[in-house]
Each structure stands twice: as C-alpha cells, then as structure tokens.
C-alpha positions as CSV (number, residue, x, y, z in Angstrom):
1,M,106.2,93.5,130.3
2,K,103.2,95.4,131.3
3,Q,104.5,98.5,129.6
4,W,105.3,96.8,126.3
5,A,101.8,95.0,126.2
6,S,100.4,98.5,126.9
7,S,102.3,100.1,124.0
8,Y,101.0,97.4,121.6
9,A,97.4,97.7,122.9
10,Q,97.8,101.7,122.5
11,M,98.7,100.8,118.8
12,G,95.2,99.1,118.5
13,L,96.8,95.7,118.5
14,R,95.1,92.8,120.6
15,V,97.3,91.1,123.2
16,H,97.0,88.2,125.4
17,P,99.5,86.6,128.0
18,L,101.6,83.6,127.1
19,N,103.6,81.0,129.0
20,G,106.3,80.8,126.6
21,K,104.5,80.3,123.4
22,I,101.3,78.7,125.0
23,P,98.5,81.0,125.4
24,L,97.4,81.3,129.0
25,W,93.7,82.2,128.3
26,K,91.3,79.5,127.0
27,G,89.4,81.2,124.2
28,W,92.2,83.7,123.6
29,P,91.0,84.7,120.1
30,D,87.9,86.2,121.6
31,K,89.4,87.4,124.8
32,A,92.5,89.1,123.5
33,T,92.2,92.8,124.1
34,N,93.6,96.3,123.4
35,D,91.8,97.8,126.5
36,L,94.6,99.4,128.4
37,G,92.8,98.9,131.9
38,T,92.4,95.1,131.2
39,V,96.0,94.9,130.0
40,A,97.3,96.6,133.3
41,V,95.3,94.1,135.4
42,V,96.5,91.1,133.4
43,W,100.1,92.0,133.6
44,D,100.0,93.1,137.1
45,A,98.9,89.8,138.1
46,Q,101.4,88.0,135.7
47,P,104.2,90.3,135.3
48,A,106.6,87.6,133.6
49,A,104.0,86.5,131.1
50,N,105.1,86.7,127.5
51,I,103.0,88.8,125.1
52,G,101.0,87.3,122.1
53,V,99.6,89.8,119.5
54,V,96.6,88.6,117.6
55,T,96.9,88.4,113.7
56,G,94.1,88.3,111.3
57,R,91.3,90.9,111.2
58,Y,91.4,94.4,112.4
59,G,88.4,96.3,111.0
60,E,88.7,96.2,107.2
61,R,92.2,94.9,107.0
62,Y,94.1,91.7,108.3
63,L,97.4,91.5,110.0
64,L,99.7,88.9,108.4
65,V,103.1,87.9,109.6
66,I,105.7,86.0,107.5
67,D,107.7,83.9,110.1
68,G,111.1,82.6,108.8
69,D,113.0,80.2,111.0
70,K,116.8,79.6,111.1
71,P,118.0,76.0,111.4
72,H,117.6,74.9,115.0
73,G,116.6,71.7,116.7
74,N,115.1,69.4,114.1
75,N,114.6,72.1,111.7
76,A,117.3,72.1,109.0
77,A,115.8,74.7,106.8
78,D,116.9,78.3,106.7
79,G,113.6,80.2,106.2
80,T,115.4,83.5,106.6
81,A,117.7,82.8,103.7
82,T,114.7,81.5,101.6
83,I,112.9,84.8,102.2
84,A,116.1,86.8,101.3
85,S,116.8,84.8,98.2
86,W,113.3,85.0,97.0
87,Q,113.4,88.8,97.2
88,M,116.5,88.9,95.2
89,I,114.7,87.2,92.2
90,H,111.2,88.6,92.5
91,G,111.3,91.9,94.2
92,A,111.7,93.2,97.7
93,F,109.1,93.5,100.5
94,P,108.3,97.2,101.5
95,E,109.9,98.3,104.6
96,T,107.9,97.2,107.6
97,S,107.8,96.4,111.3
98,T,110.4,93.5,111.6
99,A,111.4,91.7,114.7
100,Q,114.1,89.1,115.3
101,T,112.7,86.2,117.3
102,A,114.4,83.5,119.2
103,H,115.0,81.3,116.1
104,G,114.5,83.7,113.2
105,I,112.5,86.8,111.8
106,H,108.9,88.1,111.6
107,Y,107.8,90.6,108.9
108,Y,104.5,92.2,109.7
109,F,102.1,93.4,106.8
110,W,98.6,94.5,106.4
111,V,96.7,92.6,103.7
112,D,93.1,93.2,102.3
113,S,91.7,89.7,102.7
114,P,92.3,86.8,105.3
115,Y,95.0,84.1,104.8
116,R,94.9,80.8,106.5
117,N,97.7,80.2,109.1
118,K,100.3,78.0,107.1
119,T,103.2,75.9,108.3
120,G,105.7,75.2,105.5
121,L,104.7,77.7,102.9
122,Y,108.2,77.4,101.9
123,P,111.0,75.4,103.8
124,G,111.3,77.1,107.2
125,V,108.7,79.8,106.3
126,D,105.2,79.8,108.0
127,I,102.4,82.7,107.9
128,R,100.3,83.8,110.8
129,C,97.0,85.7,109.8
130,E,93.3,84.5,110.5
131,N,92.7,82.9,114.1
132,G,96.5,83.2,114.7
133,F,99.1,84.9,117.0
134,V,102.6,85.8,117.2
135,G,105.0,86.4,120.0
136,V,106.4,90.0,120.1
137,P,109.5,91.6,121.8
138,P,110.7,91.4,124.6
139,N,109.4,87.8,124.9
140,M,111.9,85.1,126.1
141,M,112.1,81.8,124.4
142,D,115.0,79.2,125.0
143,G,117.0,81.8,126.8
144,L,116.7,84.1,123.8
145,Q,115.0,87.5,123.7
146,Y,112.7,88.7,120.9
147,Q,113.9,92.2,119.7
148,W,112.7,94.7,117.1
149,L,114.9,95.3,114.1
150,K,112.4,97.8,113.0
151,A,109.9,98.7,115.7
152,P,106.3,99.5,114.8
153,W,106.5,103.0,116.4
154,D,109.5,103.8,114.1
155,T,108.6,101.7,111.1
156,P,104.8,101.3,110.8
157,I,103.3,98.0,109.5
158,A,103.3,98.4,105.8
159,P,100.5,97.3,103.5
160,A,101.7,94.2,101.5
161,N,103.1,95.1,98.0
162,S,102.8,92.8,95.0
163,A,106.1,91.1,96.0
164,V,104.5,90.0,99.3
165,L,101.1,88.9,97.6
166,A,103.2,86.8,95.1
167,F,105.4,85.2,98.0
168,L,102.1,84.2,99.8
169,D,101.0,82.4,96.7
170,P,103.8,80.1,95.9
171,A,101.7,77.8,93.7
172,K,101.1,80.6,91.3
173,E,103.6,80.4,88.7
174,I,105.4,83.8,87.8
175,T,105.5,84.3,84.1
176,S,105.7,88.2,83.7
177,P,108.8,89.5,81.9
178,A,109.8,91.5,85.0
179,A,109.8,88.4,87.1
180,R,111.7,86.4,84.4
181,G,113.9,89.0,82.5
182,S,117.1,89.0,84.6
183,Y,117.4,85.2,83.8
184,S,115.9,84.7,80.4
185,G,119.3,85.3,78.5
186,P,122.5,83.6,78.7
187,Y,124.1,83.3,82.4
188,S,127.8,83.0,83.0
189,M,128.6,81.7,86.4
190,P,132.0,82.6,87.9
191,E,134.6,80.1,88.1
192,S,134.7,80.4,91.9
193,V,132.1,81.5,94.3
194,G,132.7,82.5,97.7
195,E,130.5,82.6,100.9
196,G,127.9,85.4,100.5
197,Q,127.3,84.9,96.9
198,R,126.8,81.1,96.6
199,T,122.9,81.2,97.2
200,T,122.5,84.1,94.9
201,E,124.5,82.4,92.1
202,M,122.9,79.1,92.5
203,I,119.4,80.7,92.0
204,K,120.7,82.7,88.9
205,L,121.8,79.4,87.5
206,V,118.3,77.8,88.3
207,G,116.6,80.6,86.4
208,S,118.9,80.4,83.5
209,L,118.3,76.7,83.1
210,Q,114.5,77.1,83.5
211,S,114.4,79.7,80.7
212,K,116.0,77.0,78.5
213,G,113.3,74.6,79.2
214,L,115.3,71.8,81.2
215,S,113.4,69.6,83.5
216,D,113.5,69.9,87.2
217,A,115.6,66.7,87.5
218,A,118.1,68.0,85.0
219,I,118.3,71.4,86.7
220,R,118.9,69.7,90.1
221,A,121.7,67.7,88.6
222,A,123.5,70.7,87.2
223,V,123.1,72.7,90.3
224,H,124.6,70.0,92.4
225,E,127.5,69.7,90.0
226,E,128.2,73.4,89.6
227,N,127.9,73.8,93.5
228,E,130.4,71.0,94.1
229,S,132.9,72.3,91.5
230,R,132.5,76.2,91.8
231,C,131.2,77.0,95.3
232,N,133.8,77.4,98.1
233,P,132.8,75.8,100.3
234,P,129.9,74.0,98.6
235,L,126.5,74.5,99.9
236,S,125.1,71.5,101.9
237,N,122.2,69.3,100.4
238,E,120.1,71.0,103.1
239,E,120.9,74.5,102.2
240,L,120.2,73.7,98.5
241,E,116.8,72.5,99.4
242,S,116.0,75.2,101.7
243,T,117.3,78.3,99.8
244,V,117.9,77.3,96.1
245,F,115.6,74.6,94.9
246,P,112.5,76.5,96.2
247,S,112.9,78.7,93.1
248,L,112.1,75.8,90.9
249,G,108.8,76.5,89.4
250,R,109.0,80.4,89.9
251,W,109.5,80.9,86.2
252,Q,107.7,79.6,83.2
253,K,109.8,77.0,81.4
254,G,111.3,78.2,78.2
255,T,111.0,76.1,74.9
256,A,114.5,76.7,73.5
257,P,116.7,73.6,73.6
258,Y,119.5,73.4,76.1
259,T,122.7,74.9,74.8
260,A,125.7,75.8,76.9
261,D,126.4,79.5,77.5
C-alpha cells in the first residue's frame, strides 16, 4: 500500500490512511499530504491501511469525483446505469481516470469551481469535491478490491467538459436543440426489446413523449405499459426509477398535442 500511496503523492494528490472507509486521522482534511517522506512513515507504521485521496481544491482547480453505485445491500438503485444512460442522451464524458470500486465506479475530473459533496445527485449517484475524499485502488472493501479501469498514469484526470457540467446540475433543464434533437421528432419503438437495449429504448420513449408535451404522470404510465408489453424481460420498477425516470425533466416539454407515431 505504501508504494501505491507514494505514487498518488508523486502525482500531487493528497493522501491519508483509512480503516475501511473511515479516516484514521482526526482532522484529515488538513493533515492529508503529498509529502513522500510523511507518506512512507505513515504506511510503514500502518502497512495495511487503505488509502484516501482528498478531493476539492488543488491550487487553481478542484478535484471532483462522480461516484456511481451498483445495487447492493439496501441500495436498489443502479447509479452506474444512470450515468451510462444519461450520457447516451446528453453527450459523453471525456476519457478520464476511472476506477472500479467495491460496489460501483468512480470518474475523476478537474473542475474550475468548488462543488459541495452530494449524496443522491441522481439515484445511486453521489459526488465528492470540497472537503471530501474517495478511496482508491488497491483498497479492499467487503472482500472486494478497488481496481483502475483507466489509471491516472495512463489516462490523466481530464477537465470536465460541458456534458459533465450539465450532469452536475440536474435541476437545470436542458433545452438546446443539440440536447433535444434526437427525440423531438416521431419515435417508433421496436416490437420487441431485449436485454442490453431496454434502458436506451425506454429513455428514447420518454424523450419522444416529453417533446409532445405529455405530463410526467402520463409518460410514466406509458413507459410502464410499453415496458410490460415490449421489453423481454421487462425492467423492474426499481430499474425504471433508477435508470429511466431520471430522464424526466431533462428536456423542455413540447406544446404539440399528443398523437400516436
């Protein structure tokens, strides 16, 4: 662990020791360090300690991590699917350092201004920034090891693009033609939708019905009906809530009356 902690410190990231996910240092936001000598002493004394990397301010920029959790324990929402489906509609995040955690995924970005830590930005999705930290590979949690999917020494932490910034502000309605264009016209749903395409097709249906001006309640009813009749197997209510219905409100409602495609 000392070698890993030293590698992060060499990159300029501030680290501190963890017991699982719990900081071992009181006052860790101020004590976290990228001094190699201090890091060596700390992990020589506690060689099995997990590693925490501080998020938030680094000079003139801020480290922000988008944390998507997969269903586990009492968490029924699939944040990783929410993130993936959001990008299908609104645009892709830039290629960046990405870690697989014990129960999900972390995307690392540089942003120009601080963001508050937020739990439940979307179902199953949290963010860590100012006064926060994240665990990093090769930490162990619940018998599972964190792993880099795209390590920062191979794929550097990227500046957040417009898609990331929009994702971080779900209350801001997206109304640009680029954001709406794919779903502003008629949409014909396939007769049968198999696994791997169900979430995508359901989100397209939401966008199509939004463009026609239907209420959220009417859209929900239509999605439930089409899910049961066309998806094989149908998405569960939990999956609809975590991966499909978060797209409600992401488009400006149209003014045209509802007509069948």
